[in-house]
Biotite code that builds the C-alpha atoms (Angstrom):
import biotite.structure as struc

atoms = struc.array([
    struc.Atom([42.077, 27.569, -149.698], chain_id="A", res_id=1, res_name="MET", atom_name="CA", element="C"),
    struc.Atom([44.765, 27.565, -147.037], chain_id="A", res_id=2, res_name="LEU", atom_name="CA", element="C"),
    struc.Atom([46.767, 24.366, -146.701], chain_id="A", res_id=3, res_name="ALA", atom_name="CA", element="C"),
    struc.Atom([47.686, 23.472, -143.140], chain_id="A", res_id=4, res_name="TYR", atom_name="CA", element="C"),
    struc.Atom([48.847, 20.698, -140.850], chain_id="A", res_id=5, res_name="HIS", atom_name="CA", element="C"),
    struc.Atom([47.671, 20.516, -137.271], chain_id="A", res_id=6, res_name="LYS", atom_name="CA", element="C"),
    struc.Atom([48.285, 18.280, -134.275], chain_id="A", res_id=7, res_name="ILE", atom_name="CA", element="C"),
    struc.Atom([46.193, 18.200, -131.123], chain_id="A", res_id=8, res_name="GLN", atom_name="CA", element="C"),
    struc.Atom([47.535, 18.517, -127.604], chain_id="A", res_id=9, res_name="ALA", atom_name="CA", element="C"),
    struc.Atom([47.952, 15.305, -125.647], chain_id="A", res_id=10, res_name="ALA", atom_name="CA", element="C"),
    struc.Atom([48.946, 14.228, -122.166], chain_id="A", res_id=11, res_name="GLY", atom_name="CA", element="C"),
    struc.Atom([50.705, 16.803, -120.000], chain_id="A", res_id=12, res_name="GLU", atom_name="CA", element="C"),
    struc.Atom([50.841, 19.234, -122.922], chain_id="A", res_id=13, res_name="GLY", atom_name="CA", element="C"),
    struc.Atom([47.072, 19.752, -122.952], chain_id="A", res_id=14, res_name="THR", atom_name="CA", element="C"),
    struc.Atom([47.282, 22.581, -120.431], chain_id="A", res_id=15, res_name="SER", atom_name="CA", element="C"),
    struc.Atom([50.074, 24.453, -122.228], chain_id="A", res_id=16, res_name="ALA", atom_name="CA", element="C"),
    struc.Atom([49.457, 27.007, -124.998], chain_id="A", res_id=17, res_name="PRO", atom_name="CA", element="C"),
    struc.Atom([49.575, 25.692, -128.535], chain_id="A", res_id=18, res_name="GLY", atom_name="CA", element="C"),
    struc.Atom([52.344, 26.691, -130.914], chain_id="A", res_id=19, res_name="ILE", atom_name="CA", element="C"),
    struc.Atom([51.885, 28.267, -134.356], chain_id="A", res_id=20, res_name="ILE", atom_name="CA", element="C"),
    struc.Atom([54.683, 28.525, -136.906], chain_id="A", res_id=21, res_name="PHE", atom_name="CA", element="C"),
    struc.Atom([54.517, 31.482, -139.294], chain_id="A", res_id=22, res_name="LEU", atom_name="CA", element="C"),
    struc.Atom([56.831, 31.106, -142.262], chain_id="A", res_id=23, res_name="GLY", atom_name="CA", element="C"),
    struc.Atom([58.792, 33.608, -144.281], chain_id="A", res_id=24, res_name="GLY", atom_name="CA", element="C"),
    struc.Atom([58.512, 35.311, -147.654], chain_id="A", res_id=25, res_name="PHE", atom_name="CA", element="C"),
    struc.Atom([58.163, 32.669, -150.398], chain_id="A", res_id=26, res_name="ARG", atom_name="CA", element="C"),
    struc.Atom([58.713, 29.844, -147.903], chain_id="A", res_id=27, res_name="SER", atom_name="CA", element="C"),
    struc.Atom([56.255, 27.079, -147.046], chain_id="A", res_id=28, res_name="ASP", atom_name="CA", element="C"),
    struc.Atom([55.198, 24.828, -144.188], chain_id="A", res_id=29, res_name="MET", atom_name="CA", element="C"),
    struc.Atom([57.479, 21.954, -145.250], chain_id="A", res_id=30, res_name="THR", atom_name="CA", element="C"),
    struc.Atom([60.648, 23.852, -144.337], chain_id="A", res_id=31, res_name="GLY", atom_name="CA", element="C"),
    struc.Atom([63.191, 22.566, -141.831], chain_id="A", res_id=32, res_name="THR", atom_name="CA", element="C"),
    struc.Atom([62.130, 24.801, -138.932], chain_id="A", res_id=33, res_name="LYS", atom_name="CA", element="C"),
    struc.Atom([58.399, 24.133, -139.378], chain_id="A", res_id=34, res_name="ALA", atom_name="CA", element="C"),
    struc.Atom([58.787, 20.355, -139.460], chain_id="A", res_id=35, res_name="VAL", atom_name="CA", element="C"),
    struc.Atom([61.351, 20.289, -136.643], chain_id="A", res_id=36, res_name="TRP", atom_name="CA", element="C"),
    struc.Atom([59.088, 22.419, -134.492], chain_id="A", res_id=37, res_name="LEU", atom_name="CA", element="C"),
    struc.Atom([56.132, 20.126, -135.109], chain_id="A", res_id=38, res_name="GLU", atom_name="CA", element="C"),
    struc.Atom([58.207, 17.138, -133.960], chain_id="A", res_id=39, res_name="ASP", atom_name="CA", element="C"),
    struc.Atom([59.305, 19.128, -130.906], chain_id="A", res_id=40, res_name="TRP", atom_name="CA", element="C"),
    struc.Atom([55.710, 19.971, -130.019], chain_id="A", res_id=41, res_name="ALA", atom_name="CA", element="C"),
    struc.Atom([54.466, 16.431, -130.625], chain_id="A", res_id=42, res_name="LYS", atom_name="CA", element="C"),
    struc.Atom([57.114, 14.985, -128.303], chain_id="A", res_id=43, res_name="ALA", atom_name="CA", element="C"),
    struc.Atom([55.804, 17.251, -125.534], chain_id="A", res_id=44, res_name="ARG", atom_name="CA", element="C"),
    struc.Atom([52.125, 16.789, -126.184], chain_id="A", res_id=45, res_name="GLY", atom_name="CA", element="C"),
    struc.Atom([51.715, 20.382, -127.339], chain_id="A", res_id=46, res_name="ARG", atom_name="CA", element="C"),
    struc.Atom([49.173, 21.472, -129.928], chain_id="A", res_id=47, res_name="ALA", atom_name="CA", element="C"),
    struc.Atom([50.842, 22.734, -133.084], chain_id="A", res_id=48, res_name="PHE", atom_name="CA", element="C"),
    struc.Atom([49.814, 24.414, -136.336], chain_id="A", res_id=49, res_name="LEU", atom_name="CA", element="C"),
    struc.Atom([51.754, 25.164, -139.510], chain_id="A", res_id=50, res_name="ARG", atom_name="CA", element="C"),
    struc.Atom([50.171, 26.506, -142.680], chain_id="A", res_id=51, res_name="PHE", atom_name="CA", element="C"),
    struc.Atom([50.881, 28.116, -146.039], chain_id="A", res_id=52, res_name="ASP", atom_name="CA", element="C"),
    struc.Atom([49.828, 31.668, -146.809], chain_id="A", res_id=53, res_name="TYR", atom_name="CA", element="C"),
    struc.Atom([47.836, 32.282, -149.988], chain_id="A", res_id=54, res_name="THR", atom_name="CA", element="C"),
    struc.Atom([50.092, 31.786, -153.010], chain_id="A", res_id=55, res_name="GLY", atom_name="CA", element="C"),
    struc.Atom([52.690, 29.914, -150.946], chain_id="A", res_id=56, res_name="HIS", atom_name="CA", element="C"),
    struc.Atom([53.396, 26.191, -150.883], chain_id="A", res_id=57, res_name="GLY", atom_name="CA", element="C"),
    struc.Atom([50.264, 24.055, -151.127], chain_id="A", res_id=58, res_name="GLN", atom_name="CA", element="C"),
    struc.Atom([47.746, 26.874, -150.671], chain_id="A", res_id=59, res_name="SER", atom_name="CA", element="C"),
    struc.Atom([45.808, 28.202, -153.638], chain_id="A", res_id=60, res_name="THR", atom_name="CA", element="C"),
    struc.Atom([46.170, 31.703, -155.034], chain_id="A", res_id=61, res_name="GLY", atom_name="CA", element="C"),
    struc.Atom([48.639, 33.839, -156.947], chain_id="A", res_id=62, res_name="ASP", atom_name="CA", element="C"),
    struc.Atom([51.740, 34.803, -154.975], chain_id="A", res_id=63, res_name="PHE", atom_name="CA", element="C"),
    struc.Atom([52.322, 37.980, -156.998], chain_id="A", res_id=64, res_name="ASP", atom_name="CA", element="C"),
    struc.Atom([48.797, 39.186, -156.191], chain_id="A", res_id=65, res_name="ALA", atom_name="CA", element="C"),
    struc.Atom([49.429, 39.018, -152.444], chain_id="A", res_id=66, res_name="GLY", atom_name="CA", element="C"),
    struc.Atom([50.899, 41.330, -149.847], chain_id="A", res_id=67, res_name="GLY", atom_name="CA", element="C"),
    struc.Atom([51.704, 41.543, -146.144], chain_id="A", res_id=68, res_name="ILE", atom_name="CA", element="C"),
    struc.Atom([48.127, 42.488, -145.235], chain_id="A", res_id=69, res_name="GLY", atom_name="CA", element="C"),
    struc.Atom([46.701, 39.546, -147.189], chain_id="A", res_id=70, res_name="ASP", atom_name="CA", element="C"),
    struc.Atom([49.058, 37.075, -145.538], chain_id="A", res_id=71, res_name="TRP", atom_name="CA", element="C"),
    struc.Atom([48.382, 38.572, -142.113], chain_id="A", res_id=72, res_name="ALA", atom_name="CA", element="C"),
    struc.Atom([44.665, 38.054, -142.792], chain_id="A", res_id=73, res_name="ASP", atom_name="CA", element="C"),
    struc.Atom([45.457, 34.420, -143.674], chain_id="A", res_id=74, res_name="ASP", atom_name="CA", element="C"),
    struc.Atom([47.250, 34.030, -140.351], chain_id="A", res_id=75, res_name="ALA", atom_name="CA", element="C"),
    struc.Atom([44.380, 35.615, -138.420], chain_id="A", res_id=76, res_name="ALA", atom_name="CA", element="C"),
    struc.Atom([41.932, 33.288, -140.149], chain_id="A", res_id=77, res_name="GLU", atom_name="CA", element="C"),
    struc.Atom([44.061, 30.242, -139.314], chain_id="A", res_id=78, res_name="ALA", atom_name="CA", element="C"),
    struc.Atom([44.512, 31.259, -135.684], chain_id="A", res_id=79, res_name="VAL", atom_name="CA", element="C"),
    struc.Atom([40.812, 32.010, -135.204], chain_id="A", res_id=80, res_name="SER", atom_name="CA", element="C"),
    struc.Atom([39.472, 28.929, -136.973], chain_id="A", res_id=81, res_name="ALA", atom_name="CA", element="C"),
    struc.Atom([42.030, 26.267, -136.104], chain_id="A", res_id=82, res_name="LEU", atom_name="CA", element="C"),
    struc.Atom([43.199, 26.961, -132.551], chain_id="A", res_id=83, res_name="THR", atom_name="CA", element="C"),
    struc.Atom([41.705, 27.198, -129.080], chain_id="A", res_id=84, res_name="ASP", atom_name="CA", element="C"),
    struc.Atom([42.926, 29.629, -126.453], chain_id="A", res_id=85, res_name="GLY", atom_name="CA", element="C"),
    struc.Atom([46.126, 31.714, -126.430], chain_id="A", res_id=86, res_name="PRO", atom_name="CA", element="C"),
    struc.Atom([48.986, 30.527, -128.639], chain_id="A", res_id=87, res_name="GLN", atom_name="CA", element="C"),
    struc.Atom([52.749, 30.913, -128.818], chain_id="A", res_id=88, res_name="VAL", atom_name="CA", element="C"),
    struc.Atom([53.533, 32.560, -132.162], chain_id="A", res_id=89, res_name="LEU", atom_name="CA", element="C"),
    struc.Atom([56.846, 31.517, -133.718], chain_id="A", res_id=90, res_name="VAL", atom_name="CA", element="C"),
    struc.Atom([57.534, 33.804, -136.668], chain_id="A", res_id=91, res_name="GLY", atom_name="CA", element="C"),
    struc.Atom([60.436, 33.281, -139.054], chain_id="A", res_id=92, res_name="SER", atom_name="CA", element="C"),
    struc.Atom([61.663, 36.295, -141.058], chain_id="A", res_id=93, res_name="SER", atom_name="CA", element="C"),
    struc.Atom([58.501, 37.740, -142.659], chain_id="A", res_id=94, res_name="MET", atom_name="CA", element="C"),
    struc.Atom([56.584, 35.518, -140.241], chain_id="A", res_id=95, res_name="GLY", atom_name="CA", element="C"),
    struc.Atom([58.011, 37.667, -137.460], chain_id="A", res_id=96, res_name="GLY", atom_name="CA", element="C"),
    struc.Atom([56.315, 40.702, -139.021], chain_id="A", res_id=97, res_name="TRP", atom_name="CA", element="C"),
    struc.Atom([53.103, 38.732, -139.479], chain_id="A", res_id=98, res_name="ILE", atom_name="CA", element="C"),
    struc.Atom([53.205, 37.632, -135.827], chain_id="A", res_id=99, res_name="SER", atom_name="CA", element="C"),
    struc.Atom([53.494, 41.259, -134.709], chain_id="A", res_id=100, res_name="LEU", atom_name="CA", element="C"),
    struc.Atom([50.463, 42.193, -136.823], chain_id="A", res_id=101, res_name="LEU", atom_name="CA", element="C"),
    struc.Atom([48.582, 39.247, -135.293], chain_id="A", res_id=102, res_name="LEU", atom_name="CA", element="C"),
    struc.Atom([49.516, 40.359, -131.804], chain_id="A", res_id=103, res_name="ALA", atom_name="CA", element="C"),
    struc.Atom([48.164, 43.821, -132.605], chain_id="A", res_id=104, res_name="ARG", atom_name="CA", element="C"),
    struc.Atom([44.962, 42.465, -134.106], chain_id="A", res_id=105, res_name="GLN", atom_name="CA", element="C"),
    struc.Atom([44.262, 39.523, -131.777], chain_id="A", res_id=106, res_name="LEU", atom_name="CA", element="C"),
    struc.Atom([46.100, 40.232, -128.515], chain_id="A", res_id=107, res_name="PRO", atom_name="CA", element="C"),
    struc.Atom([43.982, 37.824, -126.465], chain_id="A", res_id=108, res_name="LYS", atom_name="CA", element="C"),
    struc.Atom([45.069, 34.949, -128.725], chain_id="A", res_id=109, res_name="LYS", atom_name="CA", element="C"),
    struc.Atom([48.779, 35.435, -128.003], chain_id="A", res_id=110, res_name="VAL", atom_name="CA", element="C"),
    struc.Atom([50.493, 33.855, -124.992], chain_id="A", res_id=111, res_name="ALA", atom_name="CA", element="C"),
    struc.Atom([54.042, 34.624, -126.165], chain_id="A", res_id=112, res_name="ALA", atom_name="CA", element="C"),
    struc.Atom([55.959, 35.536, -129.300], chain_id="A", res_id=113, res_name="LEU", atom_name="CA", element="C"),
    struc.Atom([59.237, 34.118, -130.599], chain_id="A", res_id=114, res_name="VAL", atom_name="CA", element="C"),
    struc.Atom([60.887, 35.831, -133.561], chain_id="A", res_id=115, res_name="GLY", atom_name="CA", element="C"),
    struc.Atom([63.461, 33.944, -135.646], chain_id="A", res_id=116, res_name="ILE", atom_name="CA", element="C"),
    struc.Atom([65.401, 36.559, -137.619], chain_id="A", res_id=117, res_name="ALA", atom_name="CA", element="C"),
    struc.Atom([62.201, 38.605, -137.524], chain_id="A", res_id=118, res_name="ALA", atom_name="CA", element="C"),
    struc.Atom([61.862, 41.050, -140.422], chain_id="A", res_id=119, res_name="ALA", atom_name="CA", element="C"),
    struc.Atom([59.281, 43.724, -139.556], chain_id="A", res_id=120, res_name="PRO", atom_name="CA", element="C"),
    struc.Atom([58.743, 46.424, -142.192], chain_id="A", res_id=121, res_name="ASP", atom_name="CA", element="C"),
    struc.Atom([61.242, 44.771, -144.566], chain_id="A", res_id=122, res_name="PHE", atom_name="CA", element="C"),
    struc.Atom([59.396, 45.856, -147.713], chain_id="A", res_id=123, res_name="THR", atom_name="CA", element="C"),
    struc.Atom([60.016, 49.492, -146.785], chain_id="A", res_id=124, res_name="GLU", atom_name="CA", element="C"),
    struc.Atom([63.290, 49.445, -144.853], chain_id="A", res_id=125, res_name="ASP", atom_name="CA", element="C"),
    struc.Atom([64.953, 46.627, -146.776], chain_id="A", res_id=126, res_name="GLY", atom_name="CA", element="C"),
    struc.Atom([63.529, 46.507, -150.302], chain_id="A", res_id=127, res_name="MET", atom_name="CA", element="C"),
    struc.Atom([62.372, 50.055, -151.087], chain_id="A", res_id=128, res_name="TRP", atom_name="CA", element="C"),
    struc.Atom([65.211, 51.705, -149.194], chain_id="A", res_id=129, res_name="ALA", atom_name="CA", element="C"),
    struc.Atom([67.724, 49.612, -151.134], chain_id="A", res_id=130, res_name="GLY", atom_name="CA", element="C"),
    struc.Atom([66.327, 50.265, -154.605], chain_id="A", res_id=131, res_name="PHE", atom_name="CA", element="C"),
    struc.Atom([67.969, 52.748, -156.943], chain_id="A", res_id=132, res_name="SER", atom_name="CA", element="C"),
    struc.Atom([65.892, 55.571, -158.380], chain_id="A", res_id=133, res_name="GLU", atom_name="CA", element="C"),
    struc.Atom([65.748, 53.681, -161.681], chain_id="A", res_id=134, res_name="ALA", atom_name="CA", element="C"),
    struc.Atom([64.459, 50.552, -159.946], chain_id="A", res_id=135, res_name="GLN", atom_name="CA", element="C"),
    struc.Atom([61.854, 52.538, -158.043], chain_id="A", res_id=136, res_name="ARG", atom_name="CA", element="C"),
    struc.Atom([60.639, 54.166, -161.247], chain_id="A", res_id=137, res_name="THR", atom_name="CA", element="C"),
    struc.Atom([60.532, 50.807, -163.026], chain_id="A", res_id=138, res_name="ASN", atom_name="CA", element="C"),
    struc.Atom([58.547, 49.251, -160.180], chain_id="A", res_id=139, res_name="LEU", atom_name="CA", element="C"),
    struc.Atom([55.994, 52.039, -159.954], chain_id="A", res_id=140, res_name="MET", atom_name="CA", element="C"),
    struc.Atom([55.484, 52.349, -163.714], chain_id="A", res_id=141, res_name="GLU", atom_name="CA", element="C"),
    struc.Atom([55.444, 48.641, -164.592], chain_id="A", res_id=142, res_name="ASN", atom_name="CA", element="C"),
    struc.Atom([53.985, 47.230, -161.374], chain_id="A", res_id=143, res_name="GLY", atom_name="CA", element="C"),
    struc.Atom([56.819, 44.753, -160.876], chain_id="A", res_id=144, res_name="ARG", atom_name="CA", element="C"),
    struc.Atom([60.574, 44.524, -160.597], chain_id="A", res_id=145, res_name="LEU", atom_name="CA", element="C"),
    struc.Atom([62.642, 41.405, -161.318], chain_id="A", res_id=146, res_name="GLU", atom_name="CA", element="C"),
    struc.Atom([65.806, 40.866, -159.284], chain_id="A", res_id=147, res_name="LEU", atom_name="CA", element="C"),
    struc.Atom([68.327, 37.997, -159.156], chain_id="A", res_id=148, res_name="PRO", atom_name="CA", element="C"),
    struc.Atom([67.699, 35.507, -156.341], chain_id="A", res_id=149, res_name="SER", atom_name="CA", element="C"),
    struc.Atom([70.240, 33.906, -154.017], chain_id="A", res_id=150, res_name="ASP", atom_name="CA", element="C"),
    struc.Atom([67.922, 30.952, -153.486], chain_id="A", res_id=151, res_name="TYR", atom_name="CA", element="C"),
    struc.Atom([66.617, 30.117, -156.970], chain_id="A", res_id=152, res_name="SER", atom_name="CA", element="C"),
    struc.Atom([67.421, 30.319, -160.678], chain_id="A", res_id=153, res_name="ASP", atom_name="CA", element="C"),
    struc.Atom([64.115, 32.129, -161.126], chain_id="A", res_id=154, res_name="GLU", atom_name="CA", element="C"),
    struc.Atom([64.133, 35.926, -160.771], chain_id="A", res_id=155, res_name="PRO", atom_name="CA", element="C"),
    struc.Atom([62.959, 37.471, -157.527], chain_id="A", res_id=156, res_name="TYR", atom_name="CA", element="C"),
    struc.Atom([59.805, 39.431, -158.413], chain_id="A", res_id=157, res_name="VAL", atom_name="CA", element="C"),
    struc.Atom([58.846, 42.421, -156.281], chain_id="A", res_id=158, res_name="ILE", atom_name="CA", element="C"),
    struc.Atom([55.438, 43.905, -157.023], chain_id="A", res_id=159, res_name="THR", atom_name="CA", element="C"),
    struc.Atom([54.176, 47.420, -156.563], chain_id="A", res_id=160, res_name="ARG", atom_name="CA", element="C"),
    struc.Atom([51.351, 45.978, -154.488], chain_id="A", res_id=161, res_name="LYS", atom_name="CA", element="C"),
    struc.Atom([53.820, 44.331, -152.099], chain_id="A", res_id=162, res_name="LEU", atom_name="CA", element="C"),
    struc.Atom([55.511, 47.670, -151.433], chain_id="A", res_id=163, res_name="ILE", atom_name="CA", element="C"),
    struc.Atom([52.312, 49.700, -151.124], chain_id="A", res_id=164, res_name="GLU", atom_name="CA", element="C"),
    struc.Atom([50.557, 47.080, -148.998], chain_id="A", res_id=165, res_name="ASP", atom_name="CA", element="C"),
    struc.Atom([53.629, 46.851, -146.790], chain_id="A", res_id=166, res_name="GLY", atom_name="CA", element="C"),
    struc.Atom([53.374, 50.579, -146.096], chain_id="A", res_id=167, res_name="ARG", atom_name="CA", element="C"),
    struc.Atom([49.839, 50.085, -144.819], chain_id="A", res_id=168, res_name="ARG", atom_name="CA", element="C"),
    struc.Atom([51.041, 47.459, -142.353], chain_id="A", res_id=169, res_name="ASN", atom_name="CA", element="C"),
    struc.Atom([54.216, 48.921, -140.863], chain_id="A", res_id=170, res_name="LEU", atom_name="CA", element="C"),
    struc.Atom([54.734, 48.144, -137.165], chain_id="A", res_id=171, res_name="VAL", atom_name="CA", element="C"),
    struc.Atom([57.866, 50.112, -136.253], chain_id="A", res_id=172, res_name="LEU", atom_name="CA", element="C"),
    struc.Atom([56.388, 53.581, -136.834], chain_id="A", res_id=173, res_name="ARG", atom_name="CA", element="C"),
    struc.Atom([53.787, 53.598, -134.045], chain_id="A", res_id=174, res_name="SER", atom_name="CA", element="C"),
    struc.Atom([53.503, 52.241, -130.494], chain_id="A", res_id=175, res_name="PRO", atom_name="CA", element="C"),
    struc.Atom([53.525, 48.439, -130.322], chain_id="A", res_id=176, res_name="LEU", atom_name="CA", element="C"),
    struc.Atom([52.427, 47.102, -126.920], chain_id="A", res_id=177, res_name="PRO", atom_name="CA", element="C"),
    struc.Atom([53.190, 43.397, -126.444], chain_id="A", res_id=178, res_name="LEU", atom_name="CA", element="C"),
    struc.Atom([52.013, 42.461, -122.923], chain_id="A", res_id=179, res_name="PRO", atom_name="CA", element="C"),
    struc.Atom([53.445, 38.918, -122.992], chain_id="A", res_id=180, res_name="PHE", atom_name="CA", element="C"),
    struc.Atom([56.912, 37.318, -123.172], chain_id="A", res_id=181, res_name="PRO", atom_name="CA", element="C"),
    struc.Atom([58.846, 38.084, -126.365], chain_id="A", res_id=182, res_name="VAL", atom_name="CA", element="C"),
    struc.Atom([62.000, 36.246, -127.419], chain_id="A", res_id=183, res_name="ARG", atom_name="CA", element="C"),
    struc.Atom([64.053, 37.205, -130.464], chain_id="A", res_id=184, res_name="LEU", atom_name="CA", element="C"),
    struc.Atom([66.708, 34.941, -132.003], chain_id="A", res_id=185, res_name="LEU", atom_name="CA", element="C"),
    struc.Atom([69.133, 36.574, -134.428], chain_id="A", res_id=186, res_name="GLN", atom_name="CA", element="C"),
    struc.Atom([72.301, 35.496, -136.239], chain_id="A", res_id=187, res_name="GLY", atom_name="CA", element="C"),
    struc.Atom([75.162, 37.980, -136.291], chain_id="A", res_id=188, res_name="THR", atom_name="CA", element="C"),
    struc.Atom([76.096, 36.969, -139.861], chain_id="A", res_id=189, res_name="ALA", atom_name="CA", element="C"),
    struc.Atom([72.568, 37.386, -141.254], chain_id="A", res_id=190, res_name="ASP", atom_name="CA", element="C"),
    struc.Atom([72.878, 39.289, -144.537], chain_id="A", res_id=191, res_name="THR", atom_name="CA", element="C"),
    struc.Atom([69.115, 39.370, -145.186], chain_id="A", res_id=192, res_name="ASP", atom_name="CA", element="C"),
    struc.Atom([68.013, 40.792, -141.843], chain_id="A", res_id=193, res_name="VAL", atom_name="CA", element="C"),
    struc.Atom([70.861, 42.659, -140.096], chain_id="A", res_id=194, res_name="PRO", atom_name="CA", element="C"),
    struc.Atom([71.325, 42.638, -136.327], chain_id="A", res_id=195, res_name="VAL", atom_name="CA", element="C"),
    struc.Atom([70.300, 46.313, -136.375], chain_id="A", res_id=196, res_name="SER", atom_name="CA", element="C"),
    struc.Atom([66.748, 45.245, -137.241], chain_id="A", res_id=197, res_name="VAL", atom_name="CA", element="C"),
    struc.Atom([66.533, 43.009, -134.178], chain_id="A", res_id=198, res_name="ALA", atom_name="CA", element="C"),
    struc.Atom([67.936, 45.789, -132.005], chain_id="A", res_id=199, res_name="MET", atom_name="CA", element="C"),
    struc.Atom([65.457, 48.291, -133.399], chain_id="A", res_id=200, res_name="ARG", atom_name="CA", element="C"),
    struc.Atom([62.561, 45.902, -132.769], chain_id="A", res_id=201, res_name="LEU", atom_name="CA", element="C"),
    struc.Atom([63.711, 45.173, -129.217], chain_id="A", res_id=202, res_name="LEU", atom_name="CA", element="C"),
    struc.Atom([63.950, 48.881, -128.448], chain_id="A", res_id=203, res_name="GLU", atom_name="CA", element="C"),
    struc.Atom([60.652, 49.728, -130.122], chain_id="A", res_id=204, res_name="HIS", atom_name="CA", element="C"),
    struc.Atom([58.260, 47.257, -128.515], chain_id="A", res_id=205, res_name="ILE", atom_name="CA", element="C"),
    struc.Atom([56.514, 48.072, -125.242], chain_id="A", res_id=206, res_name="ASP", atom_name="CA", element="C"),
    struc.Atom([57.026, 44.749, -123.494], chain_id="A", res_id=207, res_name="CYS", atom_name="CA", element="C"),
    struc.Atom([57.710, 43.887, -119.822], chain_id="A", res_id=208, res_name="PRO", atom_name="CA", element="C"),
    struc.Atom([59.609, 40.693, -120.697], chain_id="A", res_id=209, res_name="ASP", atom_name="CA", element="C"),
    struc.Atom([61.571, 40.925, -123.953], chain_id="A", res_id=210, res_name="ALA", atom_name="CA", element="C"),
    struc.Atom([64.949, 39.327, -124.695], chain_id="A", res_id=211, res_name="ARG", atom_name="CA", element="C"),
    struc.Atom([67.204, 39.194, -127.726], chain_id="A", res_id=212, res_name="LEU", atom_name="CA", element="C"),
    struc.Atom([69.618, 36.287, -128.200], chain_id="A", res_id=213, res_name="THR", atom_name="CA", element="C"),
    struc.Atom([72.436, 36.773, -130.721], chain_id="A", res_id=214, res_name="LEU", atom_name="CA", element="C"),
    struc.Atom([74.008, 33.682, -132.280], chain_id="A", res_id=215, res_name="ILE", atom_name="CA", element="C"),
    struc.Atom([77.565, 34.465, -133.351], chain_id="A", res_id=216, res_name="LYS", atom_name="CA", element="C"),
    struc.Atom([78.336, 33.579, -136.954], chain_id="A", res_id=217, res_name="GLY", atom_name="CA", element="C"),
    struc.Atom([74.799, 32.376, -137.730], chain_id="A", res_id=218, res_name="ALA", atom_name="CA", element="C"),
    struc.Atom([73.061, 33.330, -140.964], chain_id="A", res_id=219, res_name="GLY", atom_name="CA", element="C"),
    struc.Atom([69.426, 34.017, -141.797], chain_id="A", res_id=220, res_name="HIS", atom_name="CA", element="C"),
    struc.Atom([67.924, 30.550, -141.884], chain_id="A", res_id=221, res_name="ARG", atom_name="CA", element="C"),
    struc.Atom([68.820, 29.473, -138.325], chain_id="A", res_id=222, res_name="LEU", atom_name="CA", element="C"),
    struc.Atom([68.105, 25.861, -139.298], chain_id="A", res_id=223, res_name="SER", atom_name="CA", element="C"),
    struc.Atom([71.305, 24.154, -138.171], chain_id="A", res_id=224, res_name="GLU", atom_name="CA", element="C"),
    struc.Atom([70.893, 21.504, -135.428], chain_id="A", res_id=225, res_name="PRO", atom_name="CA", element="C"),
    struc.Atom([72.367, 23.667, -132.672], chain_id="A", res_id=226, res_name="HIS", atom_name="CA", element="C"),
    struc.Atom([70.219, 26.612, -133.766], chain_id="A", res_id=227, res_name="GLU", atom_name="CA", element="C"),
    struc.Atom([67.069, 24.494, -133.700], chain_id="A", res_id=228, res_name="LEU", atom_name="CA", element="C"),
    struc.Atom([68.059, 23.224, -130.265], chain_id="A", res_id=229, res_name="GLU", atom_name="CA", element="C"),
    struc.Atom([68.292, 26.834, -129.101], chain_id="A", res_id=230, res_name="LEU", atom_name="CA", element="C"),
    struc.Atom([64.797, 27.441, -130.443], chain_id="A", res_id=231, res_name="LEU", atom_name="CA", element="C"),
    struc.Atom([63.533, 24.480, -128.443], chain_id="A", res_id=232, res_name="GLY", atom_name="CA", element="C"),
    struc.Atom([65.259, 25.723, -125.296], chain_id="A", res_id=233, res_name="GLN", atom_name="CA", element="C"),
    struc.Atom([63.762, 29.166, -125.830], chain_id="A", res_id=234, res_name="THR", atom_name="CA", element="C"),
    struc.Atom([60.262, 27.708, -126.036], chain_id="A", res_id=235, res_name="LEU", atom_name="CA", element="C"),
    struc.Atom([60.872, 25.390, -123.086], chain_id="A", res_id=236, res_name="GLU", atom_name="CA", element="C"),
    struc.Atom([61.850, 28.241, -120.797], chain_id="A", res_id=237, res_name="THR", atom_name="CA", element="C"),
    struc.Atom([59.048, 30.678, -121.648], chain_id="A", res_id=238, res_name="LEU", atom_name="CA", element="C"),
    struc.Atom([57.327, 31.744, -118.404], chain_id="A", res_id=239, res_name="PRO", atom_name="CA", element="C"),
    struc.Atom([53.844, 30.554, -119.337], chain_id="A", res_id=240, res_name="LEU", atom_name="CA", element="C"),
])
């Protein structure tokens, strides 16, 4: 079962597209950006949805059994069942990849896309590309690889399924038409998703209205007050 929190549109916001927050790898819907964005939407009468992928946060399921395709299916299910009309997808890190898969699968449900340190194809270009030959062999033979985490005392487990499923869902290797406004926010000091990823995504997409905003000195989370304010301004000025 997918856990979610939803607010309905009200007042002047009833005519505007709803907003959906798509979280990152191992994150959940109680994070700073998700909650701040809900408050932002509520203050403007906008419909809003945040949810946890299978194996994340309050949703059921085993995290280690999941992959990008599974979590993209979760997102498609949430969008189809819990929202009406086109939506603005706000994808953070892995959520940026998920939002691109959603846009490819359900283009009529997308009014605009905002990527926050979006990380398309990170399992291949970030994880697999950065593994040593010994780590790759270990992962393929044992089905999992444990790495130290910067965010927890628990090891960071990468599964063979995550890598193989990621390869089936790559978005930067084939044409990616996005016929709606796209806004990308990226910190220049992001050590998890380098600026080069944002540049590659901007250059790759076929989009008539795409913009990349670089925030000097900002890291990966983009959860500081001034960074959240920029997110709000970005949403406010979308030509919808």
